[in-house]
C-alpha positions in Angstrom: 58.8 -23.5 2.8 62.0 -22.5 4.7 65.1 -24.7 4.0 68.0 -24.5 6.6 71.3 -26.3 6.4 71.8 -25.7 10.1 69.7 -24.6 13.1 70.5 -20.9 13.0 68.6 -18.2 14.8 67.7 -16.8 11.4 66.1 -20.0 10.2 64.2 -20.5 13.4 62.8 -17.0 13.1 61.8 -17.5 9.5 60.1 -20.8 10.3 58.2 -19.2 13.2 57.1 -16.3 10.9 55.9 -18.8 8.2 53.9 -20.7 10.8 52.3 -17.5 12.0 51.4 -16.5 8.5 49.8 -19.9 7.7 47.8 -19.6 11.0 46.5 -16.2 10.1 45.5 -17.3 6.6 43.6 -20.3 8.0 41.9 -18.2 10.6 40.8 -15.7 7.9 39.5 -18.5 5.6 37.7 -20.2 8.4 36.2 -17.2 10.1 36.3 -13.7 8.6 35.1 -14.7 5.1 32.1 -16.5 6.5 30.3 -13.6 8.1 26.7 -13.9 7.1 24.5 -11.3 5.5 21.3 -13.3 6.2 18.3 -11.4 7.6 16.5 -13.4 10.3 13.0 -12.8 11.5 10.6 -14.3 14.0 7.6 -16.0 12.4 4.6 -17.0 14.4 6.6 -17.1 17.6 9.6 -19.0 16.4 13.1 -18.1 15.2 15.4 -20.7 13.7 19.1 -19.9 13.1 22.0 -21.9 11.7 24.9 -21.2 14.2 27.3 -20.6 11.3 25.1 -17.7 10.1 26.5 -15.2 12.6 26.8 -11.6 11.5 29.9 -10.7 13.5 32.3 -11.9 16.2 34.0 -9.9 19.0 36.3 -10.5 22.0 38.0 -13.3 20.1 41.6 -12.7 20.9 41.9 -15.8 23.1 39.2 -18.1 21.8 37.4 -17.9 18.5 34.4 -19.6 16.9 35.2 -21.3 13.6 32.9 -22.6 11.0 33.4 -26.3 10.3 32.0 -27.7 7.0 32.9 -30.2 4.3 35.4 -27.7 2.8 37.1 -26.8 6.0 40.9 -27.3 6.3 42.5 -28.7 9.4 43.1 -25.9 11.9 46.4 -25.7 13.8 44.7 -25.4 17.2 44.2 -27.7 20.1 41.1 -29.9 19.6 40.3 -33.3 21.1 37.9 -34.7 18.5 37.4 -35.0 14.8 34.8 -32.9 12.9 31.1 -33.9 13.1 29.8 -32.4 9.8 28.0 -35.7 8.9 24.6 -35.1 10.6 25.0 -31.3 11.1 22.1 -29.2 9.8 23.1 -27.6 6.5 26.3 -29.6 6.7 28.0 -27.0 8.8 28.4 -26.0 12.5 30.7 -23.8 14.6 33.3 -24.8 17.3 35.2 -22.6 19.7 38.9 -23.2 19.6 41.6 -23.8 20.8 40.1 -26.5 23.1 42.6 -26.8 25.9 40.3 -28.1 28.7 38.6 -31.3 27.5 38.4 -33.0 30.9 38.9 -32.4 34.6 42.6 -33.3 34.5 43.5 -30.3 32.3 44.0 -27.0 34.0 41.2 -24.4 34.1 42.1 -20.9 33.0 39.2 -18.6 33.8 38.3 -16.1 31.0 40.4 -18.1 28.6 39.3 -21.8 28.3 36.4 -21.3 30.7 34.1 -18.4 31.5 31.2 -18.7 33.9 30.6 -15.0 33.3 28.8 -14.4 29.9 30.0 -11.9 27.4 33.7 -12.1 28.3 35.0 -14.4 25.5 34.1 -14.9 21.8 30.8 -13.1 21.4 28.7 -13.9 18.3 25.9 -11.6 17.0 22.7 -12.6 15.2 20.3 -9.7 14.4 16.7 -10.9 14.3 13.5 -8.9 13.5 10.7 -9.8 16.0 7.1 -9.0 15.4 5.9 -10.8 18.6 7.2 -9.6 22.0 7.3 -12.1 24.8 9.4 -14.8 26.6 11.3 -17.1 24.2 12.6 -20.5 25.2 16.1 -21.1 23.8 16.9 -24.5 22.3 20.5 -25.3 21.1 21.6 -28.2 19.0 25.1 -29.1 20.2 27.6 -31.9 20.1 29.5 -32.9 23.2 32.2 -35.6 23.5 33.5 -34.8 27.0 32.7 -33.3 30.3 34.1 -29.8 29.6 32.6 -28.9 26.2 28.9 -28.8 27.0 28.1 -25.3 28.2 27.4 -21.9 26.5 25.8 -18.6 27.2 23.0 -16.7 25.3 22.2 -12.9 25.5 20.2 -10.2 23.9 21.0 -6.6 23.0 24.4 -6.5 24.8 22.8 -7.8 28.0 23.2 -11.3 29.5 20.1 -12.1 31.5 20.5 -14.7 34.2 17.7 -16.7 32.6 19.8 -17.3 29.4 23.2 -18.1 31.0 24.8 -21.6 31.2 22.8 -23.6 28.7 24.0 -27.1 29.5 24.1 -30.3 27.5 24.3 -33.5 29.5 22.4 -36.3 27.8 23.0 -37.4 24.2 26.8 -37.5 24.2 28.7 -38.1 20.9 25.7 -37.0 18.7 23.9 -33.8 17.8 21.5 -33.2 20.7 18.9 -30.5 21.5 19.0 -28.8 25.0 17.1 -26.0 26.6 18.3 -26.8 30.2 20.1 -24.3 32.4 22.8 -25.5 34.7 22.1 -24.4 38.3 24.0 -25.1 41.5 21.7 -27.9 42.7 21.3 -29.5 39.3 24.2 -29.3 36.9 22.3 -30.9 34.1 19.4 -28.5 34.5 15.7 -28.8 33.6 14.5 -28.6 30.0 12.9 -25.3 28.9 14.6 -23.2 31.6 16.9 -21.1 29.3 14.8 -18.0 28.2 15.2 -14.6 26.6 12.8 -11.7 27.0 11.9 -9.7 23.9 10.3 -6.6 25.2 9.1 -5.0 22.0 8.8 -5.6 18.3 11.8 -4.7 16.1 15.3 -5.8 15.5 17.1 -7.4 18.5 20.6 -8.7 18.6 20.7 -12.3 19.8 24.2 -13.2 21.2 26.2 -16.3 22.0 29.4 -16.3 24.1 31.7 -19.0 25.3 31.4 -20.8 28.6 33.6 -23.8 27.8 36.1 -24.0 24.9 35.5 -26.9 22.5 31.7 -26.3 22.5 30.2 -27.2 19.1 27.0 -25.5 18.1 24.9 -26.4 15.1 21.7 -24.5 15.4 19.5 -22.7 17.8 15.8 -22.0 18.1 13.9 -19.3 20.0 10.2 -20.1 20.6 7.3 -18.8 22.6 5.6 -22.3 22.5 6.1 -24.0 25.8 5.1 -27.3 24.3 7.5 -27.2 21.4 10.4 -29.7 21.3 12.6 -29.7 18.3 13.5 -33.0 16.6 16.5 -34.0 14.5 17.6 -31.0 12.4 14.3 -29.2 13.0 12.9 -26.5 10.8 14.7 -24.4 8.2 16.0 -21.0 9.1 13.4 -18.3 9.4 14.6 -15.7 7.0 13.1 -12.3 6.0 11.4 -12.3 2.7 13.2 -10.3 0.1 10.9 -9.7 -2.9 12.3 -8.3 -6.1 12.6 -4.6 -6.0 10.9 -2.6 -8.8 13.2 -2.5 -11.8 13.6 0.8 -13.6 11.7 0.7 -16.9 12.0 4.2 -18.2 14.6 7.0 -18.4 17.2 4.2 -18.5 19.8 6.6 -19.8 19.3 9.1 -17.0 21.9 8.3 -14.3 22.0 11.7 -12.6 19.4 14.4 -12.1 18.1 17.0 -9.7 14.5 17.1 -11.0 12.5 15.2 -13.6 9.5 16.9 -15.2 7.3 14.1 -16.5 5.4 14.9 -19.6 2.2 13.3 -18.5 2.0 14.5 -14.9 4.0 17.8 -14.6 3.3 19.5 -17.9 0.0 21.1 -19.0 -1.2 22.2 -22.4 -0.1 25.7 -23.4 -2.4 28.4 -24.8 0.0 28.6 -27.7 -0.8 25.0 -28.7 -2.1 24.8 -32.3 -3.3 21.2 -31.8 -4.2 19.0 -28.8 -1.9 16.6 -27.0 -3.0 13.4 -25.4 -1.5 11.1 -22.9 -0.2 7.6 -23.8 -0.1 5.9 -20.3 1.5 2.7 -21.5 4.4 4.7 -22.9 4.4 7.3 -20.1 4.4 9.9 -22.8 2.6 12.8 -24.4 1.8 12.4 -28.1 0.0 13.8 -31.1 -3.0 12.0 -32.7 -1.8 11.6 -36.3 -5.0 9.8 -37.4 -6.4 13.4 -37.7 -4.7 14.9 -40.8 -5.2 18.4 -39.3 -2.7 17.4 -36.6 0.1 16.8 -39.1 3.1 19.1 -39.2 1.7 21.4 -36.5 3.2 22.0 -33.0 1.5 20.9 -29.8 2.7 22.9 -26.8 3.1 22.0 -23.2 4.7 23.9 -20.4 5.8 23.8 -16.8 6.7 26.5 -14.3 10.1 26.4 -12.4 9.9 26.0 -8.7 12.2 27.6 -6.2 13.9 24.2 -5.6 15.0 24.2 -9.2 16.7 27.5 -9.4 20.4 27.8 -10.4 22.6 26.5 -13.2 21.1 23.4 -14.8 21.7 21.1 -17.7 18.5 20.1 -19.6 17.9 16.8 -21.3 14.8 16.1 -23.4 13.8 12.5 -23.5 11.7 11.5 -26.6 10.6 8.2 -28.1 11.8 7.1 -31.5 9.5 5.5 -34.1 10.2 3.3 -37.0 7.9 5.1 -39.4 7.7 8.6 -38.1 9.8 11.7 -38.0 9.2 14.0 -35.1 10.4 17.6 -34.4 10.7 19.3 -31.0 11.4 22.7 -29.6 12.5 23.5 -26.1 11.9 27.0 -24.9 12.8 29.0 -21.8 10.4 31.9 -21.3 9.4 31.8 -25.0 13.0 31.8 -26.1 14.1 28.8 -28.1 17.1 27.0 -26.6 16.9 23.9 -28.8 15.3 22.5 -32.0 15.5 18.8 -32.3 14.5 16.4 -35.1 14.3 12.7 -34.5 14.6 10.6 -37.7 13.0 7.2 -38.1 14.3 4.8 -35.5 15.4 1.2 -35.9 13.3 0.4 -32.8 9.8 1.6 -31.9 9.5 3.5 -28.7 13.2 3.6 -28.0 14.2 6.3 -25.6 16.3 9.1 -27.2 18.2 11.6 -25.1 19.0 15.1 -26.2 21.2 17.2 -23.9 20.5 20.8 -24.5 23.2 22.4 -22.4 23.4 24.7 -19.4 20.8 27.3 -18.5 20.3 29.5 -15.5 16.8 29.0 -14.0 14.9 31.3 -11.7 11.8 30.9 -9.7 8.7 31.4 -12.0 10.5 30.7 -15.3 8.5 28.7 -17.8 9.9 25.7 -19.7 8.0 24.7 -22.8 8.2 21.7 -25.1 6.6 21.9 -28.5 6.2 18.6 -30.4 5.3 17.9 -34.0 4.6 14.8 -36.1 6.3 15.3 -39.4 4.0 13.6 -42.0 4.3 14.0 -45.8 1.5 13.3 -48.2 2.9 9.9 -49.2 3.1 8.8 -45.6 -0.5 9.9 -44.7 -2.2 6.6 -45.3 -3.7 3.7 -43.4 -0.3 2.1 -42.7 1.3 5.2 -41.1 1.5 5.3 -37.3 -1.5 6.7 -35.4 0.6 8.7 -33.0 3.7 10.9 -33.4 5.8 13.5 -31.6 6.1 11.3 -28.5 8.2 12.6 -25.6 8.5 11.4 -22.1 10.3 13.9 -19.9 12.4 17.0 -19.5 15.3 16.3 -17.0 17.2 18.8 -15.0 20.7 18.1 -13.6 23.2 20.3 -11.8 25.6 22.0 -14.1 29.2 21.7 -12.9 
């Protein structure tokens, strides 16, 4: 707050700056922060959109659409009526302000408080995915309390077809009312179901709204191919795209960067050097040794993979193994039969816990062979019925670019 002991030029300037700042803050809270990230879609020939769910707003330097809801603060712009949140769908709607022409006695300023040409003032965008091309009737749920706040334009994909201009609301004053009538020269109130948009092909289309008269209040709009459809009260809920849960990563959780993953079960094959067989454990996405056979204890099982031309260069290598509560495992990693790492995993506090061993930097060339040898370390005391039936589990060999 600015306190002045006298009406100085300085104090007047400070007061004006403070008012401008408050105005900007209110504008930001009432508009910018409400941009919607909803994804709309057409379902069985119908699209239902809450007006406040616009994705963006343009050409709004003279007039701007504001979201009005139960949390809205009073805006410092001309307006001739009180908010009408009470019976609004989803308890919110939009109004274009300032409203400086509420009746015929107030001056008309074209392209400011009135625009018979669509797409000139305050354009809203609503991207919608359509599966069904065709002609869509436009229904708008609006609130009119005067003679100069009952018209709006619709468009599609940055075009403003004549068929979608001048949607007019005449009947149902002082309450939320549905209209699909187009104002024409010989009939200012228009005929129902005459405002239409043509969707020429399936895909995402941008449905647009722009000002015809300031003070217009829009709650909801519907696009439908059904010529017999007439919305009632608040009508249907918004038609939103389904967003199923994405697949959650359930393995290699500690790998956050890589250039190539060689999966044990799908990329490696058994080496001729292998002293014992390996077998796949699909539920663990791992290769393992069958320790129920005592001949498999303390022997290496070998698997190998050949380096592709896409993997040449300096790479860091990480071996991903699986820890076991009652089993010690030993691993070797080799490049062209040369050992580059020997790793022993002690008994783990958690069964099948991923363990990561970064081996370091190597230079790979096309045709190089990477090998992993695994062993289940079993002593005579452990070789009983209670010991694990598998050991030496490993899941992948991971390459990442060395910096």
